[in-house]
N, C-alpha and C positions, 0 to 999 in steps of 0.2 A: 684316612682308615677308611673314610666315602667310596674309594672308588675303589678302593680292592676289593673291598661290600658289595659294590656297584660292578665289577668286572666279573665278579667269581657268580651272582646271582645271574649276569649274562649266560656266562659262559655253560652255568646249569640249564637256562632255559631252549640256547642256542643245543643242546646237550638231547633235550628232551626231547623242544619239534624235533629234528632230523634224525633222530633214530639211530639206524646202521648208515647218516650220511658223509658220514665229520669223516675232511681228509689233516692229512699230515704235509705238508709241502716245506721243502731245502728247495731255495737258488742261489746259485754263482753268480754275478752281472758283477760283469768290469766295464771302469768311462775310457776310452781312450784321448789321445791329445797329441799332431805335433810333435816328432820325435827334436828337440832344442840339439841335439847331437848329433845328426844325423849327418854326413858323411864326414863326421871326426874319428880320429884312430882312438879308439880304448883300448887306453894299456896290459889292461886288468887280463883281458880277453885279447894283446894281442892280434888285435883285426881292427877296420873301417865297421864303423856302425854304418847300417844301410838302411832298418826299418825306417822308413815313411811315419809309421803313424807306433803309441807304441802305447802298455795298459798303463793308469794313472791315476787307478784309485779300482777297491775288491771291498764289492757289499754284498753279506751275506747275507742273508733270508730263513726264517724259518718260522712253521707257524700252524692251528691252524686251521682249515677251512670249514663251513656247513652246508650242503645245500639244499635252497630253499623250493626253489622249483627247476624245471629245465635252463630257466632265461636266466634267476641268482644263485649268488653262491657272497658270501657274509664267512673274512674273518680277523683273529685276529696271529698277529704277527710280532714281533720279535729279532730282530736286529743287530747287525756289524760291519761301520765305515768306516774304511781304513782308507784317506787323504793323505800316498807317502810322499808326496810331495810338497801341500798342504798345513803337511808335519795339524792332520787333526780326524782324531777320534771319536765317534760319536754311536752312543746303542740308543735306534729306534726300536720306538716299539707305536702299532695303529692298530687303526680301525682299518681294514681290509673291503671292500664291493668290486662280486664282479662280476659284469653283463654279458648278455651270449650271446655275438652278432649276428653266430650262422654253427648250425652246429650239424654234422652230419657226419653218418652213422659213429665212427671209435674219435670222429675227432673236431675240436671247439674252435672256432677264434673268438677271443674277445678283446671289453677292453676295463678297465678297472680306475681305480682310485683310494687314496688311500688319507685318509689326516691321522695325525698323531704326536710326541713325544721324544723331546733329546733326552734320555738317563743321566743325569754325569754322575757319574760313580766312585767319581777320584778327578788329581786336577789331570790326567792327561785326558780325558775326557767333557767333554764342550754340551753345553746343556740347551735348549731354544723349541721349540715345534719344526716338525715334519711334517713332508705332505708330496703324493709322489700320484701323479697319472704314469699310466700306460694303456701299452696293446699286447696279448698274450695269442702263440697255440697251441694250443692241450690233441695231443695223440697220445690214448689210452694203447699201450701196450699189451694190457690183460684184464681179468675185473676191476682187483686193483693199486693197478700201477701206470705209471703216464708220467710221460717225459711234457718236459712242458719248456716252450723255447719265450723269451722275450723284450720286449725295448720300454724303457720305464723314464719318463722327466723326474726327478727330484731336486725336493728343495727344502736345508736345512735352515732356515731363519735363527742363525747365529750372530750375536755380535762380533763388530772384529772384522767381519766383507764389505765390501763393495756396500750397499748399500742395505745391511745387511742379512744378506742372505750366499745361499751355497748351491746354488744350478748346475748338477749337471746329469746327462742324459747315458745310459747304462742300458749296456745291450746280457740277456743271464740265458740263460743255459738252469733247470734243476727235474725233482721226480717229487711227485705226487707219490703216497702211498697210503691201503689200509680199503 
């Protein structure tokens, strides 16, 4: 209950301070690995598999960002991570910060990081801690829409993995609204 109260107060404070500088974002990330079936015959598709790399995980992110000034943005995010080959399903919620490195016109290059937890909603979901660092490029399409490209390193601390961690590097694209 205390955590929910703290998060509510934090959101209200951020919204009051930011006024009209709040943005909703949605990003789809994926990880890639070497194809274990490269060159093998696929009976389902009736052809050989010539893909060198294949996507291995799908990471969906959405949340609200508050622009504090020209260089700092804070946000609260919720995601869904599906690592199909490892049979891992996780829901991270985390606080995210972005720091602008270069800004010119309607474009922005930034670095960011986040820290949070994994929610266990049932037997299929994992519980643990979540960390993220990355770099992104944001292009304003108009006053209210931005296109986002990013590369992020994610670490999920989950029991049962080597060293207790699941590390992944993802490439993503998304949009920012409002």
